[in-house]
N, C-alpha and C positions, 0 to 999 in steps of 0.2 A: 536305598529308597531314593527316587528321582526327586527334583525340586517340585515339579507339579504334583507328585503324589503327597509330598509332605505339605503343600499348600491345600490340597484336597482334604487331608486329615484335619488341618487347622480350620478350614471352612466348616467341615462337619461338626467338629466339637464345639466350635463358636456358636453354631446354629443350635445345638442342643442346649447350650448355656442360656441363650437369650430369646430363643424361638417363641415361647409363650407370651413373653413381654412384648415382643415386636408384633405379634398378631393382635394383642389387645391395643397397642398404641396405634396400629394401622386403622383398626375398626372405629376407634373413638376420634382419630384424626380425620376420617371420613365425615363424621358428623360436625365436627368443629369447623370444617371448611365452609360449610353452608349454614353456620348458625344464625347469622342475620337474616338470611332469606326464610329459614324456617320459623324464626320468631315473627317475621312479618305476617305469617299465616296463623300463628298460634298464640299470639299476644295481642288481642284486640283492644286492650285498655291502654295500649301506648298511643292510641289515636283519638283525636277529639274533633267535634265539628268546628270548623273555622267560624269565627265570630268578628264582627266589626267593633271589637273593644280591645283596649290596651291589656298587655299581660300584667298579671300581679307582680309586684316587686318581690325581690328575695326575702326582705324582712317579713312581708306578709306570708309568704310561703313558710318561713321558719316558725311563725306563730302557729300555722296549721299543723306542722310536724310535731312541734312541742306538745300540742294537745293531743295529737293522735298517738304518738309514741312518747309519753312523758319520761319514760325511764331510759330512753335511747337519745344519743346526741347526733344531730344532723351534721354530716360532713360536707356534702356538696349538693348544689341545686343547680341542674342541667335544664336549659331551655332549648327545645328543638325548633321546628318550623311552626307555622300558625295552625297546622292540623295536628301537631304532636303535643302529647301531655308532658308536662314537667316531671322530670324524675329526680327525686331526692334520694340521696344515698346516706346510709347509716352503717358504719362498720368500725369494728375494734377486734381485738383478739378473741372476743367471746361471741360476736354476732355480726351478721351482714343482712341488711334490709333495704329493699328498694320501695319507695312509695311513689305511685303515679298519681298526679294531680291535675286537674283541669286548670289551664293557666288563665282562663277567663273568669271562672266562677269560684275557684279554690276547692271544688268538690274532689275528695279523695276517691280515686277510681279503683285503686287497688293497693294494698300493702302486702308486699311479697317477701316471705322469709326465704332468703337464697339458699339456705341449708336444704330446702325442698325443691329448688329449681332444678329442673332436668339437666340443663346444660352446666349449671354449676357443679352438680354431681358428676357429670361426664368430665368436666376439666379437672376437678379433684382426682378422679380416676387416672386421667391422662398424665397429670403431672406427678401424682404421689401414690397411685394404686390404692387410694383410700386408706393409706397408712399415715401415721404421723409424718409431717413433712421432712423432719431430720432423718427419718428412715426411709420413707417412699421416694424422696427425690434423688438420693444417691443411687437407689436400686434402678430407677428409671433412666437416670443419666449414664449409669455404667452400662446397661443394656443397649442404649442408643450408641454408645462409644464402640461397644463390641459389633453392633450392626454395621457401623461405618467400617471397621476392619474387614467384616464379612463381605461387604460390597466391593472392597478392594481385592479380596482374594477371589471373590467371584469373577471379577473382570479378568483376573490372571487365568483362571480356569476356563473362561469363555473364549479367550483369545485363540483364533484358529491357527492351526499349523501351517496351512498353505492356502491357496486361492480356492481350490475345490472345496475344502472344509469351510471356507468363509461363506460359501453360498447357503449353507445349512444353519449359520449362526444368526441369520437376520430375518428368517421366516419361520412360521409355525406350519407344520405339516398336518393340517386339519383332518385329512383322510387317513391318517396313520391309526394304529391301535393306540388305546388310551395310554399305555405306558410310554410310548414314544411321544404322544401329544403332551403328556405331563412334563416330560423332559424338556420339550420345546418351550412350554409355557414358562417353566422356571428359568431356563437360560435366555430365551429370546425377550421375554418381558422384563426379566431381571436386568438386562443390558440397557433397554430403552428407558427403563425407570430409574437407572442408577444415577443419572446426571441431576435429576430433579430431587430424588430421595436424599442425596447427599447434602444438598442445600437444606432441606427440610430437617434432616438430622443435626446438621451443624447449628441451625438456629435453635434447635431443641437442646443442644449442649450448652448454649449460651445460658439458657435458664437453669440448666442443671449443675454446672461447674462454674464457680467464680474465676477459677484460674483460666478456664477456656474463654469465658467473657472478656477478661482482661487482656488475654493474648490476642484476641480478634481485634480489639481496640487498639492494641499496641502496634499490631501489623498495619491496620487501616490508617492509622494516624501517623505512621512513619516514626514510631518509637516513643510515642507520648503516653502517659498514664492517664486512665480515666479518673475524673473527679467523682466521688461519690455524691449521691443525691443528698441535699440538705435543704432544710426550709429556712429562709431568711427570717430574722427577727424584727419586730417593730420596736421603736423608741418608746419606752414606757414613761419617760420623763417629760414627754410632751403632753400638755393639757389639750384634749381634743375640743375644737370649736366648730364642729360640723352641723350643718343644719338639717341633716338627714342621716340615717344609718349608713356606715361606710360601705356595706356590701351593696346598698342600693345605688349609691353615687358611682361606685365602680362599674356595677352592671350597666347602668345608663351610659356611661362613658364608653365602655367596651362595646356596647351595642352600636353606638354610632361609629366607632372605629372599625368594627367588623360587621358591616351591614349585610354581607353576604354569608356569614358563618352559618353552618348547618347546625352546630351545637356550640352553645355558650354556657359555660359552668363556672359558677361562683362557688368558691370553697369558703365555708364559714371558718373564722380562725378558731383553733382549738384551745387557745389560751390568751391571756392577756399580752403575752410577748410574741405570739405568732403573727406572721404576715398573712395577708389575704391573697390566695392564688386565684387568678382568673384564666381559664383555658378557653381559647377560641378555635374551633376546628372547621375548616371549610369543607370537610368531607366526613359524613357520618357513618361511612363504611370502613374507614381505616383510622389509625391513630397518629401516625408519624408526622402528619403535616401540621398538627396543632401548635398554636403559639401559647406558651405558657408564661404568664406575667405574674409578678409578685409585688405587692404594695404594702406599705406601712399602714396599719389600720387606724392610726391616729392622724397622721399628716397627709396620707394617701399619695405620697411620693413613691415613685417606682423604684424597686430594689433590684439592681442587676445581679444576675447569678453566673457562676462558671461552670455548672454542671451541664449535662446533656439536655436537660428538660428546661430550656429557656426559649427565647424566640427563635423560630425556624431560620430566619435571615442571618442569625449569628452563629448558627450550628455549622461546624466543619463537616466534611465528608465522612469522617469517622463517627461524629455525632449522629449524623442522618442514618448511617447504616445501623447504629445502636438503636435508635428510635424506630427504625423500620422492622426490628427483629420479629416481632409477633405478627405483623402484617406479612412478612415474608414467609414465616412458619405456616400460616394458613392459606397463603396464596393471594390474600386480598390486595397486596401491593400491586398486583397486575390485573385488577378488576376481576370480572367474571371469568375470563380465559384462565387467569391465574388460579382461581378457586377450583376450576374444573381439573386443571392439571394437578393441583395438590390432592384433590379428591382421587383421581385415578392412581396417582403414585402411592397414596396411602393405602388404597385397595390392593394394589399389586404387592405392596410391602407386607401386608397381612396375609397374602397368599403364599409368599415365598417360603416361609418355614413349613407350610403344609404340603406344597409340591416338593420341597426338598426332603421331608421325611418320607414321602411316598418313593422318591427316587432312591433313597438309602434302603428303604424296605424291600424294593424290588431288587436291588443289586444283592442284597443280603440273602434273599430268597433264592435268587438265581445261582449264587455261589453254593448255597446249602444243596440245591437240586444237582449242580455239577458234581460236587463231592460224592453224593449218594449214587450218581450215575456211574462215576468212575469206580467206586467201590463195588457196585453190582457187576460191572464188566470184568474186573480183576478178581477171579476166584481161584486161588492157588490149590493145587491137587491135594486132596485129603489123604492123610496117612491111614493105610489099612492096619487094623489092629491085629496083633498076633493071634488072638482067639479066633478071629474071622478066618485067617489064613488056615489055621489047623482044621476048621470046619470044611473049607473049600478043599482041603487035601483029601479029606475022607472021601 
């Protein structure tokens, strides 16, 4: 067996192993690429009429959330622009809710159980196949890793032998028969898509395997280890002497410090010892550029952190790459053109197992027909029985 035939066999069996999962990830990836744009059209309660009034402070919003969902604990209160509703988030191991509130009047516009949210369902499928995370995540990550190997073997199979063969590797023969056109779709689109798909797959592996995430950080940082996320603690020995709730004071302070922030989110401390986190994002379409600041809830002094999610200006190149991971995965890091590329790449990824199976089936059928034809052409002379010879002799 030649090297290329061995690669072809490997490519085929890897495709059978991961094909269905790759099709599913590709289709759901198409949806996630334009999640924000779709929600702009389908989530009307995220918008409010702009008023010439100040926003309600976070402590006032917390009173509203406590009355509306008394058995749930509010985690974060996010302020958008003057025409955007405040989004209060509630989540734990058992629930995940979002509450949309008018920032001027305090009216609760919508309380959404995210277990029923369309995109939340899509995300859970994309990351876990709707299985328990400790089962679904390794399955998805393993299929993604197999797909990366498939793309590498696919490039080897695609590589032309000579210049004349190279002409056929870059274009699709649209006027050919369906079988030839399907072959071109698989090979040509697969080649053009591979360079984007490998990046999308690699960012997916960062979510799926801790060893892969740590390896990427180690390589991009020049051999340093990533510091795991941790929440700083407040000094409980200090007697607070604040003239207003701590979350209100910090919200006012950060609003002045980040006047152009598209999203300013105040995290309510989860315990007496927890710090207060404030996140200021200059872009409401991506996540990586946000500044994450942590403050003692009693003294309001800032607490520095050494993990990836601190101030952007303090982030290293490796930190920024780690923060960009989701935005790269869905193409948002490059704006609308990046999302379009991610959408097309995901769609082609979903098509490759389908066109690949058709190629395999066509070759299998062709081989079977060839064997039948050869068998029909070769008909050995039949032996005449002794009984028939005697009859003929008479």
